C-alpha positions as CSV (number, residue, x, y, z in Angstrom):
1,M,21.8,72.8,110.6
2,S,19.1,72.8,107.7
3,E,19.9,74.4,104.5
4,S,17.0,77.1,105.4
5,T,19.1,78.3,108.3
6,P,21.6,80.7,106.7
7,G,18.7,82.5,105.3
8,I,16.5,82.5,108.6
9,V,19.8,84.0,110.4
10,A,20.4,87.0,107.3
11,S,16.5,87.5,107.7
12,S,16.9,87.8,111.3
13,V,19.9,89.9,111.1
14,S,18.4,92.4,108.4
15,N,15.9,93.0,110.7
16,L,17.4,93.4,113.8
17,L,19.9,96.4,111.9
18,R,16.6,97.7,110.7
19,I,14.4,98.0,113.9
20,M,18.1,99.5,115.3
21,A,18.3,102.0,113.0
22,I,15.1,103.2,113.0
23,V,15.6,103.3,117.1
24,A,18.6,105.1,116.7
25,I,17.2,107.5,114.3
26,A,14.0,108.2,116.4
27,F,16.2,108.5,119.2
28,S,18.1,111.4,117.7
29,A,15.1,113.0,116.2
30,L,13.8,113.5,119.7
31,F,16.7,115.3,121.4
32,S,18.2,116.6,118.7
33,G,15.7,119.2,117.7
34,P,14.5,120.3,114.6
35,L,16.6,121.3,111.8
36,L,15.1,122.2,108.9
37,A,17.1,122.1,105.7
38,Q,16.8,123.7,102.2
39,Q,14.8,121.3,100.3
40,D,13.0,121.7,96.6
41,E,9.2,121.7,97.5
42,G,8.3,119.3,95.0
43,E,10.5,116.6,96.3
44,D,9.1,114.8,98.9
45,A,10.6,111.5,98.3
46,I,14.3,111.9,99.0
47,D,16.7,108.1,98.8
48,G,17.6,106.9,102.3
49,A,15.5,109.5,104.3
50,L,13.1,108.1,107.3
51,Y,9.2,109.1,107.6
52,R,7.8,110.5,110.8
53,Y,4.2,110.2,111.1
54,R,1.1,109.1,113.1
55,N,-0.8,106.0,112.3
56,A,-4.4,104.9,112.4
57,E,-3.7,104.9,116.6
58,G,-2.6,108.3,117.0
59,N,1.3,107.0,117.8
60,Q,4.2,108.4,116.0
61,V,5.6,105.9,113.9
62,I,9.4,106.3,112.4
63,D,9.9,103.9,109.3
64,F,11.4,104.1,105.6
65,S,8.2,104.5,103.9
66,I,4.9,105.9,104.6
67,P,1.2,104.3,103.6
68,P,-0.1,106.8,101.2
69,Q,-3.1,107.3,103.4
70,Y,-0.9,108.9,106.7
71,A,0.7,111.1,104.1
72,D,-2.3,112.9,103.1
73,K,-2.4,113.9,107.1
74,G,1.0,115.3,106.9
75,Y,4.3,113.7,108.0
76,D,7.9,115.0,108.5
77,I,11.2,113.8,106.5
78,L,14.2,112.7,108.7
79,S,17.8,112.3,107.6
80,A,19.8,109.5,108.5
81,N,21.0,111.2,111.7
82,G,17.4,112.0,112.6
83,R,17.5,115.9,111.6
84,L,14.1,117.6,110.3
85,I,14.5,118.0,106.5
86,K,11.0,118.5,105.7
87,H,7.9,118.7,107.2
88,V,4.9,118.2,105.0
89,P,1.9,119.5,105.6
90,A,-1.3,117.7,105.6
91,R,-3.8,117.9,102.6
92,T,-7.2,119.9,102.8
93,E,-10.0,118.0,101.6
94,A,-10.4,120.7,99.0
95,E,-6.7,119.2,97.3
96,L,-7.9,115.4,97.3
97,T,-10.0,114.0,94.4
98,P,-13.1,112.5,95.6
99,E,-11.7,109.0,94.6
100,Q,-8.6,109.7,96.9
101,I,-11.0,110.8,99.6
102,E,-12.8,107.3,99.1
103,A,-9.7,105.2,98.9
104,R,-8.6,107.0,102.4
105,E,-11.8,106.3,104.0
106,A,-12.2,102.8,102.9
107,Q,-8.5,102.2,104.2
108,E,-9.3,103.7,107.5
109,K,-12.2,101.1,107.9
110,L,-10.1,97.8,106.9
111,D,-7.0,99.9,109.6
112,A,-9.8,100.1,112.0
113,F,-10.9,96.7,111.8
114,I,-7.2,95.1,111.4
115,L,-6.3,96.7,114.9
116,R,-9.5,96.0,116.5
117,T,-9.4,91.8,114.9
118,Y,-5.9,91.4,115.8
119,S,-3.1,91.8,118.7
120,S,-0.3,90.2,117.0
121,L,0.3,88.2,113.8
122,E,-0.4,84.8,115.3
123,D,-4.1,86.0,115.5
124,V,-4.1,86.6,112.1
125,A,-2.3,83.1,111.2
126,R,-5.3,81.5,113.6
127,A,-8.2,83.4,111.8
128,R,-6.8,82.4,108.3
129,T,-6.5,78.6,109.6
130,R,-9.9,78.6,110.8
131,R,-11.6,79.9,107.6
132,L,-9.4,77.7,105.4
133,Q,-10.4,74.7,107.3
134,L,-14.2,75.6,106.6
135,V,-13.3,76.0,103.2
136,E,-11.4,72.9,102.7
137,R,-13.8,70.7,104.3
138,E,-16.4,72.2,101.6
139,I,-13.9,71.4,99.0
140,S,-13.8,68.0,100.7
141,V,-17.7,67.1,100.0
142,L,-17.8,68.8,96.7
143,K,-14.9,66.2,95.2
144,S,-16.6,63.5,96.9
145,N,-19.5,64.1,95.3
146,I,-18.2,64.2,91.8
147,M,-16.5,60.8,92.4
148,D,-20.1,59.7,93.5
149,Y,-21.9,61.1,90.5
150,T,-18.9,59.6,88.2
151,R,-19.5,56.6,89.8
152,R,-23.3,56.3,89.2
153,E,-22.6,57.3,85.7
154,E,-20.4,54.3,85.0
155,E,-23.2,52.1,86.5
156,V,-26.0,53.3,84.3
157,K,-23.9,53.4,81.2
158,E,-23.1,49.8,81.9
159,R,-26.5,48.9,82.3
160,A,-27.5,50.8,79.1
161,A,-24.7,48.8,77.5
162,A,-26.2,45.6,78.1
163,Y,-29.2,46.6,76.8
164,Q,-27.6,47.7,73.5
165,A,-25.5,44.0,73.8
166,S,-29.0,42.1,74.0
167,G,-30.3,43.8,71.0
168,Q,-32.5,46.2,72.8
169,T,-32.9,49.7,73.4
170,P,-32.2,51.3,76.5
171,P,-35.2,52.6,78.2
172,E,-35.9,56.5,78.4
173,S,-35.7,56.4,81.9
174,L,-31.7,55.5,81.6
175,T,-31.2,58.3,79.6
176,Q,-32.9,60.8,82.1
177,V,-31.4,59.4,85.0
178,L,-27.5,60.1,83.2
179,A,-28.7,63.7,81.9
180,E,-29.6,64.3,85.4
181,L,-26.0,62.7,86.9
182,D,-24.2,64.9,84.3
183,A,-26.2,68.3,85.4
184,Q,-25.4,67.3,88.7
185,K,-21.8,66.8,88.6
186,R,-21.2,69.7,86.3
187,H,-22.8,71.9,88.8
188,A,-20.6,70.2,91.5
189,Q,-17.6,70.9,89.4
190,Q,-18.6,74.5,88.9
191,Q,-18.8,75.0,93.0
192,L,-15.4,72.9,93.3
193,E,-13.9,75.8,91.0
194,E,-15.7,78.5,92.8
195,R,-14.4,77.0,96.3
196,Q,-11.2,76.6,95.2
197,A,-11.3,80.3,93.8
198,Q,-12.2,81.5,97.2
199,Y,-9.3,79.1,99.2
200,R,-6.9,81.5,97.3
201,D,-8.9,84.6,97.9
202,V,-8.7,83.7,101.8
203,M,-5.0,83.1,101.6
204,D,-3.9,86.6,99.9
205,R,-6.9,88.4,102.2
206,Y,-5.5,87.1,105.4
207,E,-1.6,87.8,104.0
208,R,-2.7,91.3,103.3
209,H,-4.0,91.4,106.5
210,A,-0.7,90.3,108.2
211,A,0.8,92.8,106.3
212,R,-0.8,95.7,107.0
213,L,-0.9,95.0,110.8
214,K,2.7,94.8,110.0
215,V,2.4,98.4,108.9
216,L,0.2,99.8,111.9
217,R,2.3,98.1,114.6
218,P,5.8,97.3,113.2
219,E,7.0,96.5,116.7
220,L,5.3,92.8,116.0
221,G,8.0,92.0,113.3
222,S,8.0,89.0,110.8
223,S,4.9,88.0,108.6
224,I,3.2,85.0,109.1
225,R,4.1,81.4,107.5
226,S,1.9,80.4,104.7
227,E,2.1,76.6,105.2
228,E,-1.0,76.0,104.1
229,S,-1.4,74.6,100.4
230,E,-4.2,74.6,98.2
231,P,-6.6,71.6,98.3
């Protein structure tokens, strides 16, 4: 058994227990009927409670947390045994700031894209791999170009040194070639830094997509593995 096996088993057991708890409470919430407890109007966050809301697809979700954009649309707070503690009504447009409305619309647009594009976490992983491979090829080409510029610079410098060793002044053309090679190499290095930053951005973006897909479709389970390393 590998050293990582206990961690994998512990994670799997934790996820299983979490799912079983949610299923049990969801079953209880469906058949026990609403029982509204006395609760301070300002206390919407309750330790150990679950939240029942509808996701972007209109499906009912019960989880230990609720995304902000769904909270604005109203939700129920459930006790550990699945009874209704409090119903929080949806916020009206008048109660939202322009920034909140813009953020909610942006999140809804992104959610729709994620649900339309991916049907599983494996879909996210495959899309990430394809995009990273394109960036990796560009990085490889740029590194090769930088090595070529460096090699050519050394050759021109050797030619210039040969002129100086014989007591002659190197021709102006060699100086111009060196300047052009230096400019080309600096430009390639700048592009390389941009592509490396793009690689990290792609990794982060697809990790966010996977995490968001898990929120929208919690039945999908664990997140995708990050096996790629920055080139």
